[in-house]
C-alpha positions in Angstrom: 20.3 -7.0 -4.1 18.0 -6.5 -1.1 14.3 -6.3 -1.8 11.4 -5.1 0.4 7.9 -6.2 -0.4 4.8 -4.5 1.1 1.9 -6.9 0.4 -1.7 -5.7 0.6 -4.6 -7.9 -0.3 -7.3 -6.1 -2.3 -5.2 -6.0 -5.5 -4.2 -9.6 -5.4 -5.2 -12.1 -8.0 -9.0 -12.9 -8.2 -10.0 -10.7 -5.2 -12.9 -8.6 -6.2 -15.1 -7.9 -3.1 -14.8 -7.6 0.7 -15.6 -11.3 1.3 -12.0 -12.1 0.3 -10.4 -9.6 2.6 -12.3 -9.7 5.9 -11.4 -12.4 8.4 -14.4 -14.7 9.0 -16.1 -14.0 5.7 -16.7 -16.9 3.4 -13.9 -16.2 0.9 -11.3 -15.0 3.3 -9.2 -18.2 3.3 -9.3 -18.3 -0.5 -8.1 -14.7 -0.4 -5.2 -15.6 1.9 -4.1 -18.3 -0.5 -4.4 -16.1 -3.5 -2.4 -13.3 -1.8 0.3 -15.8 -0.7 0.5 -17.2 -4.3 1.2 -13.7 -5.8 3.9 -13.0 -3.2 5.6 -16.3 -3.7 5.7 -15.8 -7.5 7.6 -12.5 -7.0 9.9 -14.0 -4.3 10.8 -16.9 -6.6 11.6 -14.7 -9.5 13.6 -12.2 -7.3 15.9 -14.9 -6.0 16.3 -16.4 -9.4 17.3 -12.9 -10.7 20.0 -12.1 -8.2 18.2 -11.0 -5.0 20.1 -12.0 -1.9 17.5 -11.0 0.8 13.7 -10.6 0.5 11.7 -9.2 3.4 7.9 -9.3 3.1 5.7 -7.0 5.2 2.1 -8.3 5.5 0.3 -5.0 5.0 -3.5 -5.8 5.1 -5.9 -5.2 8.0 -4.3 -6.7 11.1 -1.3 -7.7 9.0 -1.5 -11.4 9.7 -2.9 -12.7 6.4 -0.1 -14.3 4.5 0.2 -18.1 5.1 3.8 -18.4 6.5 3.7 -22.2 6.2 3.2 -21.7 2.4 5.6 -18.8 2.0 8.8 -19.2 0.0 11.3 -20.6 2.4 14.1 -18.1 1.6 12.0 -15.0 2.4 11.5 -13.4 5.8 8.0 -12.4 6.9 7.1 -9.4 9.0 3.5 -9.8 10.3 1.2 -8.6 13.0 0.2 -5.2 14.5 0.4 -2.6 15.8 3.5 -1.4 13.9 4.8 2.2 14.1 5.1 2.4 10.3 2.4 0.0 9.4 2.6 -1.1 5.7 6.2 0.1 5.5 7.6 -1.3 8.8 11.0 -2.8 8.3 12.1 -0.6 5.4 15.4 1.2 5.7 18.1 2.6 3.5 19.9 -0.8 3.2 17.2 -2.0 0.7 17.9 -1.5 -3.0 14.2 -1.6 -4.1 10.6 -1.8 -2.8 7.8 -3.6 -4.5 4.1 -2.9 -3.6 2.0 -6.1 -4.2 -1.8 -6.4 -4.1 -2.3 -2.6 -4.0 -5.5 -0.7 -4.9 -6.6 2.8 -6.0 -7.4 5.6 -3.6 -10.8 6.6 -2.2 -13.3 8.0 -4.6 -11.8 6.9 -7.9 -12.4 3.9 -10.1 -10.8 0.6 -9.2 -11.4 -2.7 -7.4 -12.1 -2.0 -3.6 -10.7 1.5 -3.9 -10.1 3.3 -0.5 -7.5 5.2 1.4 -6.2 3.4 4.5 -9.6 3.4 6.2 -13.3 4.3 5.7 -12.8 7.4 7.8 -10.6 9.0 5.2 -11.9 10.6 2.0 -8.7 12.1 0.8 -5.1 12.5 2.0 -2.6 15.1 0.9 1.1 15.5 1.1 2.2 19.1 0.4 -1.1 19.7 -1.3 -0.8 16.6 -3.6 -3.6 14.0 -3.2 -2.3 10.5 -2.5 -3.7 7.1 -1.8 -1.9 4.3 0.0 0.4 3.8 -3.0 1.5 7.5 -3.1 1.8 7.8 0.7 3.9 4.7 1.0 6.0 5.6 -2.1 6.9 9.0 -0.6 7.8 7.3 2.7 10.0 4.8 0.8 11.6 7.6 -1.3 12.4 9.8 1.8 14.1 6.6 3.2 16.2 6.4 0.1 14.5 3.4 -1.6 12.8 3.5 -5.0 9.4 1.8 -5.6 10.1 -0.3 -8.7 7.0 -2.5 -9.1 3.3 -2.4 -8.2 0.7 -5.2 -8.8 -3.0 -4.8 -8.7 -5.8 -3.8 -11.2 -5.4 -1.6 -14.3 -6.5 1.5 -12.4 -3.9 1.0 -9.7 -1.3 0.8 -12.5 -2.5 4.2 -13.9 -2.3 5.8 -10.4 1.2 4.5 -9.8 2.5 5.6 -13.2 1.1 9.1 -12.6 3.5 9.4 -9.6 6.4 7.2 -10.9 6.4 7.1 -14.7 9.2 4.5 -14.8 7.6 2.0 -12.4 6.8 -1.5 -13.7 3.2 -2.6 -13.3 1.8 -6.1 -13.0 -1.9 -5.8 -14.0 -3.6 -8.9 -12.6 -7.2 -7.8 -13.3 -9.2 -5.1 -15.2 -11.8 -3.3 -13.1 -15.4 -3.5 -14.2 -16.8 -1.8 -11.1 -15.6 -1.4 -7.5 -16.5 -5.1 -6.8 -16.1 -6.7 -10.2 -13.2 -7.3 -12.5 -11.9 -9.4 -15.4 -9.3 -11.5 -13.6 -6.2 -13.4 -14.7 -6.0 -17.0 -13.5 -3.4 -17.6 -10.7 -1.1 -19.3 -13.3 -1.3 -16.3 -15.6 -0.8 -13.9 -12.8 2.3 -15.7 -11.6 3.8 -15.5 -15.1 3.1 -11.7 -15.3 4.5 -11.1 -11.8 7.7 -13.1 -12.5 8.4 -11.3 -15.8 7.7 -7.9 -14.3 9.9 -8.7 -11.2 12.9 -9.4 -13.4 12.4 -6.2 -15.4 11.9 -4.1 -12.2 15.0 -5.5 -10.6 17.0 -4.6 -13.7 15.7 -1.0 -13.5 16.1 -0.6 -9.8 19.2 1.6 -10.1 17.6 3.8 -12.7 14.3 4.6 -10.9 14.7 7.5 -8.6 13.2 7.5 -5.0 10.0 9.5 -4.8 10.7 12.6 -2.6 8.7 15.3 -0.9 9.9 18.7 0.4 10.6 18.8 4.1 8.9 19.7 6.4 5.8 18.0 5.1 2.3 19.5 5.3 0.0 16.5 5.9 -3.7 17.0 5.4 -6.5 14.5 5.8 -10.1 15.1 4.7 -12.3 13.0 6.9 -15.7 11.4 6.1 -17.6 13.8 8.4 -17.0 16.8 10.7 -17.2 14.9 13.9 -14.1 13.0 12.9 -12.3 16.2 12.0 -13.3 17.8 15.2 -12.0 14.9 17.3 -8.6 14.8 15.4 -8.2 18.6 15.9 -7.6 18.1 19.7 -4.1 16.7 18.9 -1.6 19.5 19.5 -0.3 21.1 16.3 -3.4 20.3 14.3 -5.2 22.9 12.2 -8.9 22.3 11.6 -10.2 24.1 8.5 -13.6 25.3 9.5 -16.3 24.6 7.0 -14.5 21.5 5.8 -13.7 18.1 7.2 -9.9 18.7 6.7 -7.3 18.7 9.4 -3.7 19.7 8.6 -0.3 19.7 10.4 3.4 20.0 9.7 5.7 17.0 10.2 9.5 16.9 10.1 10.1 13.7 8.2 8.6 10.5 6.8 8.7 8.8 10.2 6.7 11.5 11.9 4.4 11.6 8.9 3.5 7.9 9.2 3.0 8.0 13.0 0.9 11.2 12.8 -1.3 9.8 10.0 -1.9 6.6 12.1 -2.8 8.7 15.2 -5.2 10.8 13.2 -6.9 7.8 11.6 -7.2 5.9 14.9 -8.7 8.8 16.8 -11.1 9.6 14.0 -12.2 6.0 14.0 -13.5 6.3 17.6 -16.3 8.8 16.4 -19.6 7.2 15.6 -21.5 8.5 12.5 -24.8 8.2 14.4 
């Protein structure tokens, strides 16, 4: 059993506001330890339940948050950026399952620290279906042939995940009160939940189907303001929908989908609001 873990930060145990997620802020080092603790709980349970290989992709911000000196010694860590496929770098069809840890809801909906990839993105669509980071990455994994079997985060993230993958296991580590407030499990309670859900998810891995999308894919991003959409529309093959902040294009597969999304996001991020 070969397991791929994409580990984001916002949905980790006890993390409720940006001070835990932004390097240099007062709670960031605490956030790193909490994130690493969640990942270690899953790795330990995975190896105890038959996993032979666990690869962890640090998937938050500059992707250098997990404390490798505290990481479970049997796991392999992929960290640093840039990476062609960002949060999903390292995943291929040799993996039996993917777990998404520390994930959050998409922009504009309830949930702790909800957003989609970046502040420049309001909404993202694959073939007309709105997706957040969970959905985008799940479709990438599915087109690679790998099912997403477990997600951890808040209660709203669990709902978003189950709407796309009804059979997925969910480790709810906190219940959202607002975008920056939650009822949180203690690290010990979270570890117990994560370990139990890991065992169940691994048992279900062969029964959960990969999440697919029809090829070629229509990728649409709705940006925060028109200047960002106008800038992105200079990329060949882009269609800017006048009167909106939406830019669309056709991509041939999941690899082109991910690279194109990153190019659109990075270019839009160069445009100042004022």
